[in-house]
C-alpha positions in Angstrom: -129.0 22.2 7.1 -128.8 25.7 8.6 -131.8 28.0 7.8 -130.9 31.1 5.7 -130.6 34.3 7.7 -133.8 36.3 7.7 -133.4 38.8 10.5 -136.7 40.7 10.1 -138.7 37.5 10.4 -136.5 36.4 13.3 -137.3 39.7 15.2 -141.0 39.2 14.4 -140.9 35.7 15.9 -139.1 36.8 19.0 -141.5 39.7 19.7 -144.5 37.4 19.1 -142.9 34.7 21.3 -142.1 37.1 24.2 -145.7 38.4 24.0 -147.0 34.9 24.3 -144.6 34.3 27.2 -146.0 37.3 29.1 -149.5 36.0 28.6 -148.4 32.5 29.7 -146.9 33.9 32.9 -150.0 36.0 33.6 -152.3 33.1 33.2 -150.2 30.7 35.3 -150.0 33.3 38.1 -153.8 33.7 37.9 -154.3 29.9 38.3 -151.7 29.5 41.0 -154.2 30.0 43.8 -156.3 27.0 43.0 -154.2 24.4 41.1 -150.8 22.7 41.6 -148.0 23.7 39.3 -147.4 20.2 37.9 -151.1 19.9 36.9 -151.0 23.2 35.1 -147.8 22.2 33.4 -149.1 18.8 32.4 -152.3 20.2 31.0 -150.5 23.0 29.2 -148.0 20.6 27.6 -150.5 17.9 26.7 -152.6 20.4 24.8 -149.6 22.3 23.5 -148.0 19.1 22.0 -151.1 18.6 19.8 -150.5 22.0 18.2 -146.8 21.3 18.0 -147.4 18.0 16.2 -149.6 19.8 13.7 -146.7 22.2 13.0 -144.4 19.1 12.6 -146.6 18.0 9.8 -146.4 21.4 8.2 -142.5 21.4 8.4 -141.8 18.0 7.0 -143.8 15.3 8.7 -142.8 12.7 11.4 -139.3 12.2 9.9 -138.1 15.5 11.4 -138.6 14.1 14.9 -135.8 11.6 14.3 -132.6 12.6 16.0 -129.3 11.0 16.8 -128.8 13.3 19.8 -131.6 12.1 22.0 -129.5 12.4 25.2 -128.7 16.0 24.5 -132.3 16.8 23.8 -133.3 15.2 27.1 -130.7 17.2 29.0 -131.8 20.3 27.2 -135.4 19.5 28.1 -134.6 19.0 31.8 -132.8 22.3 32.0 -135.9 24.0 30.4 -138.2 22.3 32.9 -136.0 23.2 35.9 -135.9 26.8 34.7 -139.7 27.0 34.2 -140.6 25.3 37.5 -138.3 27.6 39.5 -139.7 30.7 37.8 -143.4 29.6 38.1 -143.0 28.7 41.8 -141.7 32.2 42.4 -144.7 33.7 40.6 -147.1 32.3 43.2 -145.5 34.6 45.9 -143.9 37.7 44.2 -145.2 40.2 41.6 -144.9 39.3 38.0 -142.6 42.3 37.1 -140.2 41.3 40.0 -139.9 37.7 38.8 -139.5 38.7 35.1 -136.8 41.3 35.9 -134.8 38.9 38.0 -135.0 36.3 35.3 -133.4 38.7 32.8 -130.0 38.2 34.3 -129.9 35.1 32.1 -127.9 36.9 29.3 -125.3 37.9 32.0 -125.0 34.3 33.1 -124.5 33.2 29.5 -121.7 35.7 29.2 -119.9 34.5 32.4 -120.4 30.8 31.8 -119.3 31.0 28.2 -115.7 31.6 29.5 -115.3 28.1 31.2 -117.8 26.2 29.1 -117.1 27.4 25.6 -113.7 28.9 26.0 -114.8 32.3 24.9 -112.9 35.5 25.7 -114.8 38.2 27.5 -113.2 41.6 27.8 -113.2 43.9 30.9 -116.1 46.1 29.6 -118.5 43.1 29.3 -117.3 41.8 32.7 -118.0 45.2 34.1 -121.5 45.2 32.6 -122.2 41.8 34.1 -121.2 43.1 37.5 -123.5 46.1 37.2 -126.3 43.7 36.3 -125.7 41.6 39.4 -125.7 44.8 41.5 -129.2 45.2 40.1 -130.1 41.8 41.4 -128.8 42.6 44.8 -130.8 45.8 45.0 -133.9 43.9 44.0 -133.2 41.4 46.9 -133.3 44.4 49.3 -130.8 42.9 51.9 -131.4 45.9 54.1 -135.1 45.0 54.6 -136.3 42.4 57.0 -137.8 39.2 55.7 -141.3 40.0 57.0 -141.4 43.2 54.9 -140.5 41.5 51.7 -143.8 39.6 51.3 -141.8 36.4 50.4 -138.8 34.6 51.7 -135.4 35.4 50.3 -135.2 31.9 48.9 -138.3 32.6 46.8 -136.7 35.8 45.6 -133.7 33.8 44.4 -135.8 31.3 42.4 -136.0 33.5 39.3 -132.2 33.9 39.4 -131.9 30.1 39.6 -134.3 29.9 36.7 -132.1 32.3 34.7 -129.0 30.2 35.5 -130.5 26.9 34.2 -131.9 28.8 31.2 -128.4 30.1 30.5 -126.9 26.6 30.7 -129.6 25.4 28.3 -128.8 28.1 25.8 -125.0 27.4 26.0 -125.7 23.7 25.4 -127.9 24.6 22.4 -125.1 26.8 21.1 -122.7 24.0 21.3 -125.1 21.5 19.8 -126.0 23.7 16.9 -129.5 24.3 15.5 -129.9 21.0 13.6 -133.6 20.4 14.3 -136.7 22.1 13.0 -138.4 24.6 15.4 -141.5 22.4 15.7 -139.5 19.3 16.6 -137.6 21.2 19.3 -141.0 22.3 20.7 -142.3 18.7 20.7 -139.2 17.5 22.6 -139.7 20.2 25.3 -143.4 19.5 25.7 -142.7 15.8 26.1 -140.2 16.5 28.8 -142.7 18.8 30.6 -145.2 16.0 30.6 -142.8 13.4 31.9 -141.6 15.5 34.8 -145.1 16.7 35.7 -146.4 13.1 35.8 -143.5 12.3 38.1 -144.6 15.0 40.4 -148.2 13.6 40.3 -147.0 10.1 41.2 -145.0 11.4 44.2 -147.1 14.3 45.4 -150.4 14.4 43.4 -152.5 13.7 46.5 -151.2 16.8 48.3 -149.6 14.7 51.1 -146.6 17.1 51.5 -148.6 20.3 51.9 -149.6 21.6 55.4 -152.1 24.4 56.2 -149.3 26.7 57.2 -147.1 25.9 54.2 -145.6 28.8 52.2 -147.6 29.9 49.0 -144.8 28.8 46.7 -144.6 25.3 48.3 -148.4 24.9 48.2 -148.4 25.8 44.5 -145.7 23.2 43.8 -147.1 20.4 45.9 -150.9 20.8 46.4 -153.2 18.0 45.3 -154.6 17.7 41.7 -158.2 18.9 41.3 -160.6 18.8 38.3 -160.6 22.2 36.6 -163.6 24.5 36.8 -165.3 24.9 33.4 -164.0 28.5 33.1 -160.5 27.5 34.0 -160.6 24.6 31.5 -160.6 27.2 28.7 -157.7 29.0 30.3 -155.7 25.7 30.3 -156.5 25.2 26.6 -155.2 28.8 26.0 -152.1 27.9 27.9 -151.6 24.9 25.7 -151.9 26.9 22.5 -149.6 29.5 24.0 -147.0 26.9 24.9 -146.9 25.7 21.3 -146.6 29.4 20.1 -143.7 30.1 22.6 -141.8 26.9 21.8 -142.1 27.5 18.0 -141.5 31.2 17.9 -138.4 31.2 20.1 -136.8 28.3 18.4 -137.6 29.8 15.0 -136.3 33.2 15.9 -132.8 31.8 16.7 -132.8 29.7 13.6 -133.7 32.6 11.3 -131.3 35.2 12.7 -128.2 35.5 14.8 -128.5 35.8 18.6 -127.1 39.4 18.6 -129.9 40.5 16.4 -132.9 38.9 18.1 -131.9 38.6 21.8 -132.3 42.3 22.7 -135.9 42.1 21.6 -136.5 39.6 24.5 -136.6 42.6 26.8 -140.0 43.5 25.5 -141.2 40.9 28.1 -140.4 43.4 30.9 -142.8 46.2 30.1 -145.4 43.5 29.3 -144.9 42.0 32.8 -145.2 45.4 34.4 -148.4 46.0 32.5 -150.0 42.7 33.4 -149.0 43.1 37.1 -150.6 46.5 37.2 -153.7 45.7 35.1 -154.7 42.5 36.9 -153.2 42.6 40.4 -152.6 46.4 40.8 -148.9 45.7 41.4 -146.7 48.7 40.9 -142.9 48.0 41.2 -141.2 49.7 44.1 -138.2 51.9 43.5 -135.7 49.0 44.2 -137.4 47.0 41.5 -137.3 49.9 39.0 -133.6 50.4 39.8 -132.9 46.7 39.3 -134.7 46.7 36.0 -132.7 49.6 34.7 -129.4 48.1 35.8 -130.2 44.5 34.5 -131.6 45.7 31.2 -128.9 48.2 30.6 -126.1 45.8 31.3 -127.8 43.1 29.2 -128.2 45.3 26.2 -124.6 46.5 26.6 -123.3 42.9 26.6 -125.4 42.1 23.4 -124.0 45.3 21.7 -120.4 44.4 22.6 -120.8 40.8 21.4 -122.3 42.1 18.1 -119.5 44.5 17.6 -116.9 41.8 18.4 -118.5 39.3 15.9 -118.5 42.0 13.2 -114.8 42.8 13.8 -113.9 39.1 13.6 -115.9 38.7 10.4 -114.1 41.7 8.8 -110.7 40.3 9.8 -111.5 36.9 8.3 -112.6 38.6 5.0 -109.3 40.6 4.8 -107.3 37.4 5.4 -109.0 35.8 2.4 
């Protein structure tokens, strides 16, 4: 049964969830110099699933984990894992604000892909806004600058965009499925998928056999050997686990309690938080190309949300008049 609309609580959940995501990204970037990504993901998910299962008990018990759409949940989980892995690999090599800004083209991908995948009609104004957003992506890629000046390969700079694409596909699939599961159950499904994929990485590359001394930082982060955590880092991993449960629950709950047009614009709070963490911890200040890209991507994304909201309200009024 669909949850009753509670927009204020939905907004609170999305703000809290995006704050937790920014902390998650900051902590993973901090750990990227000493641990492989798949070890961090496994530890985070193994700890996070404990908190998620506690939430399952609060929301109805083990019965809410039953589903007749296991295949769809597996596909959804794989898309989330692919999105996260691409994004986190990029974090090892580029500033946090750059990666976050590039990822926020996801709403634009959702708008474009909704045409062939959901059969939705998108007008010229929204198409124009999408094009402006992608101009922002191109500016952030700085095609006029040589690869040696970028600080990372162009492939790495495209990873957050790939992350946004897989995230958009996941959101469209969720929209088609409908929100039929509790937020805590959705969080458990995602944590399980993270654990399965990270264990697969461990079995294939957990001894570090694919990493050379001259490998790129992103490749090292993805494939270096597992190591036993330092005591101080063990607490960071516990924090990541708790954070993962908070993120999974809050984001799922936000979109169950309110419509996407209401809560989605508040996801952009993640950008100033990413700029803050980058400056506060690594003294990274975005260059002018990044600031320009941020303005274009955020502006176009908010315009798309506004137009979709206006369109849905017009459709609702038309249906009421017909009745």
